[in-house]
C-alpha positions in Angstrom: -146.3 -73.6 0.3 -147.4 -71.3 3.1 -151.0 -70.7 4.3 -151.4 -67.3 2.6 -150.1 -68.7 -0.7 -152.6 -71.5 -0.5 -155.4 -69.1 0.2 -154.5 -66.9 -2.8 -154.4 -70.0 -5.1 -157.8 -71.2 -4.0 -159.3 -67.7 -4.5 -157.7 -67.3 -7.9 -158.8 -70.7 -9.2 -162.3 -70.3 -7.8 -162.9 -66.9 -9.4 -161.7 -68.0 -12.8 -163.6 -71.3 -12.6 -166.9 -69.7 -11.7 -166.5 -67.2 -14.5 -166.0 -69.7 -17.3 -168.9 -70.2 -19.7 -171.1 -73.3 -19.4 -170.7 -75.8 -22.2 -169.9 -79.5 -22.4 -167.9 -78.9 -19.2 -171.2 -79.0 -17.3 -171.0 -82.7 -17.2 -168.6 -84.2 -14.6 -168.2 -87.4 -12.6 -169.1 -86.8 -9.0 -166.9 -89.6 -7.7 -163.2 -89.9 -8.5 -160.9 -92.8 -7.6 -157.3 -91.9 -8.0 -154.2 -94.1 -8.0 -150.7 -92.4 -8.2 -147.0 -93.3 -8.1 -143.9 -91.3 -8.0 -141.2 -89.9 -5.7 -141.2 -88.6 -2.2 -138.5 -86.0 -1.5 -137.8 -85.3 2.2 -136.7 -81.8 3.2 -136.2 -79.5 6.2 -135.3 -81.6 9.3 -135.6 -84.8 7.3 -132.6 -83.9 5.1 -130.3 -85.6 7.5 -130.5 -89.4 7.2 -133.6 -89.4 4.9 -133.4 -89.9 1.1 -135.8 -89.6 -1.8 -138.0 -92.7 -2.0 -140.7 -94.2 -4.2 -144.3 -93.7 -3.1 -147.8 -94.8 -3.8 -151.1 -92.9 -3.4 -154.7 -94.0 -3.4 -157.3 -91.3 -3.1 -161.0 -90.6 -3.3 -162.7 -87.3 -4.3 -166.3 -86.2 -4.1 -166.9 -83.5 -6.7 -170.0 -81.8 -5.4 -169.8 -79.0 -8.0 -168.2 -78.5 -11.4 -165.2 -76.6 -9.9 -165.0 -78.0 -6.4 -164.0 -81.4 -4.9 -163.5 -82.8 -1.5 -160.5 -85.2 -1.1 -159.2 -87.9 1.2 -156.8 -90.8 0.7 -153.8 -92.8 1.8 -150.2 -92.3 0.8 -147.0 -94.2 1.6 -143.3 -93.9 0.9 -141.0 -96.9 1.0 -137.7 -96.7 2.8 -137.1 -93.0 3.0 -135.3 -93.3 6.4 -133.0 -95.9 4.8 -133.4 -98.4 7.7 -132.3 -101.9 7.1 -131.6 -103.9 10.3 -132.3 -107.4 11.5 -133.9 -109.0 14.5 -133.4 -112.7 15.4 -136.3 -115.0 16.0 -135.6 -118.3 17.9 -137.5 -120.3 15.3 -137.2 -118.4 12.0 -133.7 -116.9 12.4 -132.9 -113.4 11.1 -135.8 -111.2 10.1 -135.3 -107.9 8.3 -136.7 -104.5 9.5 -137.4 -101.7 7.0 -139.2 -98.4 7.3 -142.4 -96.9 5.8 -143.8 -93.4 5.9 -147.6 -93.0 5.9 -149.8 -90.0 5.1 -153.5 -89.5 5.4 -154.6 -86.2 3.7 -158.1 -84.6 4.0 -159.0 -81.4 2.2 -160.3 -80.2 -1.2 -159.4 -78.8 -4.5 -160.6 -76.2 -7.1 -160.8 -77.6 -10.6 -160.6 -75.6 -13.9 -161.9 -77.5 -17.0 -160.2 -76.0 -20.1 -161.6 -75.9 -23.6 -165.2 -76.6 -24.8 -164.9 -80.3 -24.5 -163.8 -80.3 -20.8 -161.3 -83.1 -21.5 -158.4 -81.2 -19.9 -158.3 -79.9 -16.4 -155.9 -78.1 -14.0 -156.4 -78.1 -10.3 -155.0 -76.8 -7.0 -156.0 -77.3 -3.4 -154.9 -78.3 0.1 -155.9 -79.3 3.6 -154.8 -81.2 6.7 -152.5 -84.2 6.8 -151.7 -86.9 9.4 -148.2 -88.4 9.2 -146.7 -91.6 10.7 -143.2 -93.0 10.2 -142.7 -96.6 11.3 -140.2 -99.4 11.3 -141.9 -102.6 9.9 -140.9 -106.2 10.1 -140.7 -108.1 6.8 -143.0 -111.0 7.4 -141.7 -114.5 6.5 -145.1 -115.6 5.3 -148.5 -114.4 4.0 -150.3 -116.8 6.3 -149.2 -115.5 9.7 -147.7 -112.3 11.1 -145.0 -111.9 13.7 -145.3 -108.8 16.0 -142.3 -106.5 16.0 -141.5 -105.6 19.7 -138.4 -103.5 18.8 -139.9 -101.5 15.9 -140.1 -97.7 16.6 -142.5 -95.1 15.3 -143.3 -91.4 15.4 -146.3 -89.4 14.2 -147.7 -85.9 13.9 -150.0 -83.5 12.0 -149.5 -81.0 9.3 -151.0 -79.6 6.1 -150.5 -79.8 2.4 -150.8 -77.8 -0.8 -151.4 -79.5 -4.2 -151.3 -78.5 -7.9 -151.6 -80.6 -11.0 -153.3 -81.3 -14.3 -155.0 -84.2 -16.0 -156.5 -85.2 -19.4 -159.4 -87.5 -20.3 -158.7 -90.6 -22.3 -162.2 -91.1 -23.6 -165.0 -88.8 -24.7 -167.2 -89.8 -21.8 -164.5 -88.4 -19.4 -164.4 -91.5 -17.2 -160.7 -92.3 -17.5 -158.0 -89.7 -16.8 -154.2 -89.5 -16.6 -152.2 -86.6 -15.3 -149.4 -85.3 -13.0 -149.5 -83.7 -9.6 -147.1 -82.0 -7.2 -147.8 -81.9 -3.5 -145.9 -80.2 -0.6 -146.6 -81.5 2.9 -145.4 -79.6 6.0 -145.8 -80.6 9.6 -144.2 -81.8 12.8 -143.6 -85.3 14.1 -142.7 -86.6 17.5 -142.1 -89.9 19.2 -139.4 -92.6 19.3 -136.1 -92.2 17.4 -136.3 -93.5 13.9 -133.2 -93.7 11.7 -131.3 -90.5 12.2 -134.4 -88.7 13.7 -134.0 -88.1 17.5 -136.7 -88.7 20.1 -137.8 -85.0 19.9 -140.2 -83.0 17.7 -138.9 -82.3 14.2 -140.2 -79.9 11.5 -140.8 -82.1 8.4 -141.4 -81.2 4.8 -142.1 -83.5 1.9 -142.5 -82.9 -1.8 -144.4 -85.6 -3.8 -144.2 -85.7 -7.6 -146.6 -88.2 -9.1 -148.1 -89.6 -12.2 -151.8 -90.3 -11.7 -154.6 -92.4 -13.1 -158.2 -91.7 -12.1 -161.6 -93.1 -12.8 -164.6 -90.8 -12.6 -168.3 -91.8 -12.4 
């Protein structure tokens, strides 16, 4: 999703949202806690060596107006680089190394409540995104941690575009379930990780998630 497509989407949703008649939709929860799970699909330079992986998302939204919300959160994918190596510890023996991909989005969305009850919404938005891919050592115990001196990482910045829908589970519109699709574009640089070289790469991800949210 390119920048001009994202700008058109924001404008379109905003104009329609502000033109909708006031009704029961006027009530909304200002604070939204979102938990999501789904699949992270790597694309562009990540096609070589990276595979589709499960991901989790935790987000927070501040809905300062009926049709507008500010968003931030934390998202991670598990094992997209398909790294599974081992390092030997003198006391504990072989310890496994895997990989994780981390994303920190910050942006906003335009929300369109549909129907007189306001229990169904569609939304679209976007913003900036910090990305970090890291090798991580599987720790042998929850009570102490062993530093990984051989683990590599790389990071970078980008942007994202988001569309989705959700429906309220109760009349008070506190509990919601829905689906979202997010496209993340950016560049990362740093140490080689999996099949990624120690050079800058152009990265793209598509996240498809089911979401549960609590509004208050």
